[in-house]
N, C-alpha and C positions, 0 to 999 in steps of 0.2 A: 254361795256355801257363806254361812253366818262368819264372826269374827272368831264366837266361841267353837264352833265348828272346828274351823280353822285352829284354833288353838289346843284344841283337844288331843292332837296329837301329838303337839311339844310344850307337853307339860302345862297348857293352859298359859303358853306365854307366845307372842309372836316374833318371829323371825326379822333380821335386819332387811332380807328380802322382801318379806311382806309388808313390811313398813317403805322401802324402793315404790313397790309397785303401786302403793295406795298414792305416794304422792305423787307417782309419774302419771295413774289416772287422774288425780285432782287437777294437776298441770293441763294435762288435754283437757279436757273439760271446760277449765277455767280461758284455752287456746280459742277452744269454738265459741265458749259465749260470744266473746272479744269479737271472735271475727263476724257472727251474726249480728251484733250491736253497730259495728263499721261497715256491713253491705246494707243493713238496716238504714244506716243514717244517709248513705252514697246512694242510695236507690236502686243499687245492683239488687236487691233482694224485694222483689212486689210483694205484699201480701199473698195474693192469689198462686205464686208460685211458693212461698211456705207453706201456706195449707195444703196445697199437693203432695209436698214432702213428707206434709206431716202426715197426712193421711196413708202413703202407699210404705212408711214407715211402720205406722201401725198394723198395716195389713201383714207386711212380711217380717218384721223382729219377731224374735223370741221371746216367750214370756220371761218376766224378770231381767231382760237389757233396756229397761226404758226405765225413768222414774216421772213416768203420765199415772197420774192418779186415776180413780179407777171411773172419776165423774168423769174426766175427760176421753179415757178409752169407751166413754157408751156413747159418746157422739158419734162412731165409729156405726155404732149397731143400731142409734135412731138414723142415721140415711142410708142403711138397709135396712129398716123396718115396711117401705113400701115394697111390693114387687107392681114394675107394670108391665100389663097383659099386654100393651100396644108393640110388638114385633116390630124392629124396622126392617125397611123392606128393599133398602139399598143396593145395588148391585152392577157390577161394572161385566157383567155378560149383556148379550140383547136378550131383550123379553123376559129377563129375570126379574124385574122389579114387578113387571106385569102378574105372572107367575104368584111369587111371594105376597102380592097383595091378594091374589086368588086366594089362597091356600090361608090369609091370615081372616081373611073375612070366612072362610068357612070354618074357624076354629075358634072365632074369636069369643064365642058363650060360651065356650068351653074354657078355655083360657082363665076370661074373666073371674068365672064362679071358683077357680081353683085360686087363682091369687088373690082373689079377694078372702077365703078361705086363710090362705096360708099368710097376707098381710096383719089379718085378726092377731094371730096367733105370736108375730112376730112383733107388736105393738105390746101384747099384751104382757110377754115377756121383757120388752124392755123397761115398760114402766114398774114390773117387780123389779128388774133390776136395779134402776133409780132408787125405789124403796127400800132396798136392802144397801147399797150404797148410804143413806142416810142416815138411817139407822148405825151402819158401821163406823159413820164419821162420829155422829154426836158418841156413839161409846169409845172411840179413841177418844176423847175427848176427853170424855169421863176419866179417864184411865191417866190422862197426862194431867190434869189437873190432881189426881191423888198422888199421883209419883213425883212430879215438879211442882213443889209447890211453888207460888207465885216469888219473882223478884223483890227484893228491900233493896230501895236505894240507901247507901252508906254515905251522907253527908260530912265530912271532917270540916271544921272552921281552918286548921291550920293549911289545911292542903286546898280546898276550893274557894280560891279567892285571887284576886288579879295580882294583887302582889307574892302569890307563891312562885317558887323557883323555876316550875316547869311549863309555865304562860309564856314567857319571852322564848322557849322552845319555840311553843305550838304554835304561834302566832310568826316566828321567823319561815315557820316549814308551810305556811298558808298564806303568805305573802305574794301574790301576783296570781292566786291560782284563779281560775276564771268559770268552774262551775258553783253551785250551790255548796255549804256547807253544813251538816247538823252537828249540833250537838245535843249530848244524852246523857246524863238527867240536866236539865238546864239550870233548873233553878228558878229565882226570880231574872235570869238572864244576863249575870254578870258578865259571863267570856262573849255571848253572844254580841253584847254591847261593846266590847272592846274589840271582837271581830271588825263590825261594822266602819267602825272608827277610823278603821285600817282600809276601807275599801273592799271590804271582805263579804259577801251575798252570805247572809249566813241565818239561821234562825233553829229555835229550840221546840225540843218536846219532854215533858216531864208526865210521869203516871201519877206522882203524888195529888191526891186532891186540896184544892186551892194552894198552891204554891206560885202556879202563874196567876190566876185570875184574881188575886188579891195583892198584884205588884202593878207601879204606874209602867204599862209597859211602854207608853211614847209611840214611836215608828218599829219597835221589836218586836218578830214575826214568834211569838209563842205559844206553845199548845200542849195543854191538857192531854195527854195519850197515854196510851200502853207504847212503849219503844218497840218493842217486838214486833205489836201490829202495825205500826207505823211506818219500820221497814218493811214489814211485808206488803205493804202499800207503795211504799218508793217503786217508781218503774227501775227497772234495773239498768245499772250505767249512767242512772242521774245525777248524781250526786259526786264534785269533786273531793270530798273529804268528810268523813265522820269522827269525831271526835265524842270518847266513852270515858264519863267519869263519874264516879261512885256507883256504879252501876254493875262491876264484875266480883265484886269482894261479897255480896248478898245473895247470889245468885247462885244453883248447885251448876255441876259439870254442864251436865244435857244441857240446860239453859243457855249456859255459857256458850256451849257450841254454836246451838243454834241464833245466840245474839250476834256472834261473830264471821257466824255463815252468811245472814242476812245483811248485815253492814260490808262485809265484801261483793256480795252480788248487787248492791245498791250506787257500788264507787265505779265511775269511770274507767276504763282500761288506766291511766295516767293517775286516777284518784291515791289519797293516803288515810292510812286508817291509824288516828293516835287515840293510844289507850292510858288513862292513865290510874294507877292501880296502889294500894298499899300493902307493904311487907307483909307475911307471916309476923316478923318482930312487931311492927306498926298494931297488928291483932292482937297478940297479945300483952301489948304493954298495960300498965297500969291507969293511961289514959285513953285508952282505946273508946271507940265509940259503942255504946251501949247495943248494937246491931251483934259486936262478937261474941255477946253472951245467948243473943235471941235465936239468932238463923241457925242452921246447920250446914255454915260454908267456912271454909277458909280463903284467903286470897292465893293465887297464885305465887310462887317463887318466880326470880326473876329467870331463872335458868329453864323453868317451864318454858316459856314463850317461841323460842326456838322452838322447838318440837312441834308446837301447835301451828304456828306459824307456817312450817315445813307440811302439815297436813291439809294444810288450805291451800297451796300452793302461792305462797306469799313469802316474804323477805325483809328483813329490817334489823333495825336492834333497839335494846335495851338501855334505858338513860338512866341510871342509876342518879337517886335524890342526896343532896350533901350530908344528910343525916341516918341514911339509911334506912329510914321509917316508908315512903314510897319511891318509886320509879316511872319512867313513861315509857310508850311501846311504841315508836316511828316503825307502820309497816308498810309493804306496798306490794300489789301482784307480780308473780313474777312473768313475764310476758318474755316472746321466744324473741332471738337477737332484731329480726325484722319490724319488730311492731313499735310504731311512734310511741316517746314517755310525753 
């Protein structure tokens, strides 16, 4: 049932129990994802066994209970499209194998004709479904492009610099971290350079044309690409931390949510998410960036973040800036008590 349908019976609002249920389900899914990653890393979950489990789930799970895309479910159709007319003849009874071979030889010409016709039909059906899936995917992409305009990176001189108040807090959180750290949007790589100087293996991405290519990069790993597109390509659990600066204010709620979900999936079980944000007061001040008048969005209030993090099975703290113009969110995934941090 959709959230709209659930809300229709309660005056269009969700109850505390429903919020708790969604939060609990998100935590369970996060625990399952963490357990799968740990078993993959330790070798307890061979790829063949994982593939077999996936096939069994697709065969027996009811519709709507899986987050698989249509093109992934079609793999099951493709695997079953060919029908083998060669019937197995193994038998545990004396003479059973010889009898089965004889029956198979007598009926093989007939079975081969029938299975050939059925296989042609299933193959054509599978191809038709693949074409339909491609067309639906293209349509969904067009609708999303219309409903969710691309995000705008908001660069603020007084906030995005090495001597900003929140930078020491980020460096302190990342001290001694073992996995790679991503900074988005990185600009000329000022934070990446600072983290690298402290021994942190860090890199940056920035969607703005020319912001990365025009800099004296040296040994820094900076990339010009979409933040969401990059996070989609990152292997789940591969990063030790994700630092987001200037990407939340100019994004709509839908894109913000996807951005946070992708960042969370990219984090290792003990990873940390760091988000620097402007306050609504800074967004409405006379010296606010030009994007405040251009984009159809406004920053989240600091009090909104505990609710968002709870929905994503995360917890953390919000550190307010000294002048009330910005704040820093430090969040980690909620792990079961037995899981190592």
